[in-house]
VMD Tcl script that draws the C-alpha trace (Angstrom):
set ca {
  {-19.58 -69.88 -1.18}
  {-18.23 -66.91 -3.05}
  {-17.05 -63.73 -1.46}
  {-17.66 -60.45 -3.25}
  {-15.27 -57.67 -2.42}
  {-16.91 -54.28 -2.71}
  {-14.64 -51.33 -3.40}
  {-15.53 -48.75 -0.73}
  {-16.52 -45.32 -1.98}
  {-14.07 -42.55 -1.36}
  {-15.49 -40.90 1.78}
  {-14.16 -37.43 1.13}
  {-14.73 -37.19 -2.63}
  {-17.40 -34.53 -2.16}
  {-15.17 -32.53 0.16}
  {-12.35 -32.71 -2.37}
  {-14.65 -31.46 -5.10}
  {-15.69 -28.55 -2.94}
  {-12.05 -27.86 -2.11}
  {-11.13 -27.79 -5.81}
  {-13.97 -25.39 -6.53}
  {-12.89 -23.14 -3.66}
  {-9.28 -23.12 -4.89}
  {-10.48 -22.26 -8.40}
  {-12.57 -19.34 -7.12}
  {-9.76 -18.11 -4.85}
  {-7.27 -18.33 -7.73}
  {-9.62 -16.35 -9.97}
  {-10.13 -13.72 -7.27}
  {-6.39 -13.47 -6.62}
  {-5.65 -13.01 -10.33}
  {-8.37 -10.36 -10.66}
  {-7.03 -8.51 -7.62}
  {-3.33 -8.74 -8.49}
  {-3.77 -7.91 -12.18}
  {-6.65 -5.46 -11.75}
  {-4.94 -3.27 -9.14}
  {-2.03 -2.02 -11.27}
  {-4.29 -1.80 -14.33}
  {-6.72 0.39 -12.39}
  {-3.84 2.54 -11.16}
  {-2.37 2.96 -14.64}
  {-5.79 3.69 -16.12}
  {-6.60 6.20 -13.41}
  {-3.32 8.07 -13.79}
  {-3.67 8.10 -17.59}
  {-7.16 9.63 -17.43}
  {-6.08 12.15 -14.80}
  {-3.19 13.29 -16.99}
  {-5.56 13.49 -19.96}
  {-7.90 15.66 -17.90}
  {-5.08 17.91 -16.70}
  {-3.94 18.74 -20.23}
  {-7.28 18.64 -22.08}
  {-8.44 22.00 -23.41}
  {-12.12 21.06 -23.71}
  {-13.90 21.52 -20.32}
  {-16.23 18.57 -20.96}
  {-13.37 16.21 -21.78}
  {-11.44 17.53 -18.79}
  {-14.29 16.88 -16.34}
  {-15.12 13.43 -17.73}
  {-11.47 12.33 -17.78}
  {-10.86 13.39 -14.18}
  {-14.04 11.64 -13.00}
  {-13.06 8.40 -14.77}
  {-9.54 8.69 -13.34}
  {-10.91 9.14 -9.83}
  {-13.16 6.08 -10.14}
  {-10.29 3.95 -11.48}
  {-7.95 4.98 -8.67}
  {-10.57 4.38 -5.98}
  {-11.16 0.93 -7.53}
  {-7.61 0.00 -6.50}
  {-8.75 -0.32 -2.87}
  {-11.41 -3.06 -3.31}
  {-9.23 -4.83 -5.89}
  {-6.31 -4.96 -3.45}
  {-8.59 -6.21 -0.68}
  {-9.97 -8.91 -3.01}
  {-6.48 -10.00 -4.05}
  {-5.21 -10.08 -0.48}
  {-8.21 -12.03 0.82}
  {-7.99 -14.63 -1.95}
  {-4.22 -15.02 -1.66}
  {-4.57 -15.53 2.07}
  {-7.16 -18.25 1.41}
  {-4.89 -19.93 -1.13}
  {-2.01 -19.79 1.32}
  {-4.11 -21.53 4.00}
  {-5.29 -24.16 1.50}
  {-1.72 -24.85 0.43}
  {-0.55 -25.32 4.05}
  {-3.44 -27.48 5.26}
  {-4.28 -29.62 2.22}
  {-1.27 -31.95 1.97}
  {-3.15 -35.18 1.23}
  {-1.84 -37.23 -1.75}
  {-3.93 -37.26 -4.92}
  {-4.61 -40.33 -7.04}
  {-3.09 -39.99 -10.51}
  {-5.96 -40.38 -12.97}
  {-5.29 -39.41 -16.53}
  {-1.66 -38.20 -16.42}
  {-2.03 -35.84 -19.35}
  {-5.13 -34.19 -17.93}
  {-3.57 -33.92 -14.49}
  {-0.45 -32.29 -15.88}
  {-2.51 -29.93 -18.01}
  {-4.27 -28.71 -14.85}
  {-1.42 -28.94 -12.34}
  {1.28 -27.13 -14.32}
  {-0.56 -23.84 -14.95}
  {-2.22 -23.91 -11.53}
  {1.09 -24.55 -9.84}
  {2.72 -21.74 -11.82}
  {-0.11 -19.36 -10.86}
  {0.15 -20.33 -7.21}
  {3.90 -19.84 -7.27}
  {3.46 -16.33 -8.66}
  {0.66 -15.41 -6.29}
  {1.94 -16.98 -3.09}
  {5.66 -16.35 -3.35}
  {6.53 -13.95 -0.55}
  {9.71 -11.93 -0.38}
  {11.62 -10.89 2.73}
  {11.76 -7.43 1.15}
  {8.04 -6.79 1.71}
  {8.99 -3.71 3.64}
  {6.61 -1.15 5.03}
  {7.56 2.10 3.32}
  {5.87 4.53 5.72}
  {4.20 4.39 9.10}
  {1.27 6.70 8.29}
  {2.64 10.11 7.32}
  {6.25 9.65 8.40}
  {8.62 7.65 6.20}
  {9.95 4.49 7.85}
  {13.56 3.33 7.77}
  {12.61 0.36 5.56}
  {13.74 0.30 1.94}
  {12.94 -2.07 -0.90}
  {15.49 -4.45 -2.33}
  {16.57 -3.98 -5.91}
  {13.82 -4.68 -8.43}
  {11.02 -4.82 -5.84}
  {7.94 -2.66 -6.40}
  {5.45 -1.30 -3.85}
  {2.20 0.49 -4.71}
  {-0.06 2.27 -2.25}
  {-3.29 4.23 -2.25}
  {-3.90 6.70 0.60}
  {-7.46 7.91 1.13}
  {-7.93 10.59 3.81}
  {-11.53 11.68 4.32}
  {-13.88 13.36 6.77}
  {-17.58 12.35 6.76}
  {-18.79 15.34 8.85}
  {-18.50 19.10 8.34}
  {-16.22 20.32 7.01}
  {-16.46 17.21 4.79}
  {-13.80 16.27 2.27}
  {-12.18 13.28 0.60}
  {-8.93 12.81 -1.24}
  {-6.57 10.15 -2.51}
  {-2.83 9.91 -3.03}
  {-1.60 7.03 -5.22}
  {2.10 6.27 -5.13}
  {4.61 3.80 -6.53}
  {8.00 2.92 -5.00}
  {10.80 0.92 -6.66}
  {13.97 -0.48 -5.09}
  {17.10 0.39 -7.08}
  {19.71 -1.43 -5.01}
  {22.34 -0.06 -2.65}
  {19.64 0.43 0.01}
  {18.04 3.13 -2.17}
  {14.47 3.39 -3.40}
  {12.76 5.91 -5.67}
  {9.09 6.65 -6.15}
  {6.42 9.09 -7.22}
  {3.27 10.40 -5.51}
  {0.29 12.16 -7.07}
  {-1.10 14.65 -4.55}
  {-3.69 17.40 -4.40}
  {-6.82 15.60 -5.61}
  {-9.44 16.87 -3.13}
  {-13.24 16.84 -3.19}
  {-15.08 19.17 -2.85}
  {-12.99 22.08 -4.03}
  {-10.47 22.94 -6.69}
  {-7.82 20.30 -7.28}
  {-4.23 21.44 -6.94}
  {-2.67 18.30 -8.36}
  {1.09 17.87 -8.09}
  {3.63 15.22 -9.04}
  {6.05 14.40 -6.25}
  {9.05 12.25 -7.22}
  {11.08 11.07 -4.23}
  {14.24 9.22 -3.22}
  {15.16 7.56 0.09}
  {18.58 6.23 1.09}
  {19.17 3.92 4.03}
  {22.77 4.93 4.66}
  {23.14 2.85 7.82}
  {21.75 -0.60 8.61}
  {22.95 -1.97 11.92}
  {21.39 -5.39 11.47}
  {21.29 -7.21 14.80}
  {21.91 -4.05 16.84}
  {18.51 -2.72 15.70}
  {19.72 0.69 14.54}
  {19.03 2.19 11.11}
  {19.34 5.64 9.54}
  {17.82 7.19 6.42}
  {17.90 10.43 4.46}
  {15.57 11.42 1.67}
  {14.09 14.09 -0.51}
  {10.78 14.73 -2.29}
  {10.35 17.34 -5.01}
  {6.80 18.69 -5.44}
  {5.90 19.85 -8.95}
  {2.41 21.40 -9.26}
  {0.76 20.61 -12.61}
  {-2.76 21.97 -12.11}
  {-4.01 25.20 -10.47}
  {-0.46 26.14 -9.55}
  {0.25 28.47 -6.66}
  {4.02 27.99 -6.99}
  {6.42 26.44 -9.48}
  {8.19 23.73 -7.44}
  {8.95 22.84 -3.85}
  {11.06 20.51 -1.77}
  {10.75 18.29 1.32}
  {13.97 16.89 2.79}
  {14.39 14.75 5.90}
  {16.70 12.51 7.89}
  {15.81 10.02 10.62}
  {17.18 7.22 12.81}
  {15.30 4.25 14.24}
  {15.89 1.66 16.93}
  {14.16 -1.73 16.91}
  {14.05 -3.50 20.28}
  {13.96 -7.23 20.95}
  {10.19 -7.22 21.52}
  {9.76 -5.82 18.00}
  {8.97 -2.25 19.05}
  {10.53 0.33 16.74}
  {11.04 4.01 17.60}
  {11.88 6.55 14.87}
  {13.03 10.16 15.28}
  {14.33 12.74 12.86}
  {14.05 16.20 11.36}
  {12.57 17.76 8.22}
  {12.58 20.91 6.11}
  {9.95 22.18 3.64}
  {10.78 24.89 1.14}
  {8.39 27.87 0.80}
  {4.76 27.21 -0.26}
  {4.85 23.40 0.08}
  {3.02 23.28 3.43}
  {2.74 26.99 4.28}
  {2.04 29.92 1.95}
  {5.15 31.96 1.20}
  {7.03 30.38 4.12}
  {9.39 27.49 4.77}
  {8.93 25.12 7.67}
  {11.30 22.88 9.66}
  {10.88 20.68 12.71}
  {10.86 17.14 14.06}
  {9.14 13.94 13.01}
  {8.65 10.96 15.31}
  {7.01 7.53 15.23}
  {6.54 4.38 17.29}
  {5.41 0.91 16.17}
  {4.57 -2.00 18.45}
  {3.53 -5.42 17.05}
  {0.62 -7.09 18.83}
  {0.64 -10.20 16.64}
  {2.51 -11.09 13.45}
  {-0.35 -9.48 11.50}
  {-1.38 -6.53 13.71}
  {0.76 -3.55 14.75}
  {-0.21 -0.51 16.79}
  {1.53 2.63 15.57}
  {1.55 6.41 15.76}
  {3.54 9.16 14.05}
  {3.82 12.90 14.55}
  {5.20 15.77 12.52}
  {5.70 18.94 14.54}
  {4.67 22.42 13.39}
  {1.54 24.40 12.55}
  {1.24 23.78 8.82}
  {-0.44 21.51 6.26}
  {1.74 18.56 7.27}
  {1.61 18.99 11.04}
  {-0.46 16.09 12.42}
  {-0.43 13.46 15.14}
  {-1.69 10.18 13.66}
  {-2.34 7.06 15.77}
  {-3.74 3.89 14.21}
  {-3.51 0.19 13.39}
  {-1.48 -1.58 10.69}
  {-2.83 -4.95 9.54}
  {-1.21 -7.47 7.18}
  {-3.82 -9.95 5.91}
  {-1.15 -11.38 3.59}
  {2.65 -10.99 3.40}
  {2.23 -8.84 0.28}
  {-0.73 -6.72 1.44}
  {-0.76 -4.05 4.16}
  {-3.82 -2.15 5.39}
  {-3.60 1.04 7.45}
  {-6.39 2.58 9.51}
  {-5.63 5.78 11.42}
  {-6.95 9.14 12.58}
  {-5.00 12.35 11.94}
  {-5.33 15.21 14.43}
  {-3.96 18.62 13.50}
  {-1.36 20.36 15.67}
  {-3.49 23.46 15.27}
  {-7.20 23.93 14.63}
  {-8.24 20.52 15.92}
  {-11.13 22.13 17.81}
  {-12.29 23.73 14.55}
  {-12.44 20.50 12.59}
  {-8.81 19.90 11.61}
  {-8.92 16.11 12.00}
  {-9.86 13.25 9.68}
  {-9.82 9.49 8.98}
  {-6.88 8.05 7.07}
  {-7.16 4.73 5.20}
  {-4.27 3.27 3.23}
  {-3.68 0.03 1.37}
  {-0.33 -1.15 0.00}
  {0.85 -4.08 -2.09}
  {4.37 -5.47 -2.55}
  {5.25 -6.98 -5.92}
}
mol new
graphics top color blue
foreach p $ca { graphics top sphere $p radius 0.5 }
foreach p [lrange $ca 0 end-1] q [lrange $ca 1 end] { graphics top cylinder $p $q radius 0.2 }
display resetview
């Protein structure tokens, strides 16, 4: 009597094939999101600048429209990248089963570039700091060489309707200092009053375990289109205290030079914020800048981190004055740490 040994079929071969396909799609989506976001931002800013300085009205209008579309495209691209990177992160943590080595050359040809891509996409840095709460600057600063990009999109879907966007880039320079630039004043409907706003923030005290921190900063506003003034300035200083439960309270003061937030007048006052983490991904927060001017709003909302590199902000801004006459709007923001 002869005994035939039958090699059992691999029970999870189909599941592994599906898993490989899912990882491939997630990797593709992550690459599209991570690469496409800065490309869309650069393209949008380039077309906006072309529109600002173009002498032909047709070229000006077309360039600004293309720039707007490119900048708005940053939001879905960031969401795509964050979703796919989160999926890759989960796959990396849960799928630890050994793989059979079949065809060493082919395996290396696939594993090396895929591993390199995953390392780039999934590497998280402890310097993934939140640069602002909603409208008030936080006491976080980027480490040297780190880059943070953000797109703010305030809008109101009911009368008086409007929409706007504010792209910005922040870079850590070392010494607890970061510099950045905002592009403000792009509002629809209406006449754009676009301005470039370079900024600097210095964290001059970091108490570490005691939870205290202090910052000072300055933003220069330079109108470049439909100017109503030549240049303006926003300066501020603030301290924060982080408690053991993770709650952080921030308080400080500010000063705006004439015309920045009020026509032919300077403004000064207080700015305050509170943040309370609900989970490691979700934080409830609110900030408030005092005063009856273009920056005076109380803004409560939710901060959500679907991935260590991606931060989503959803809030509602209520004006210190004129709230009963429609001075309130939705604020959406998305940020990405490189």
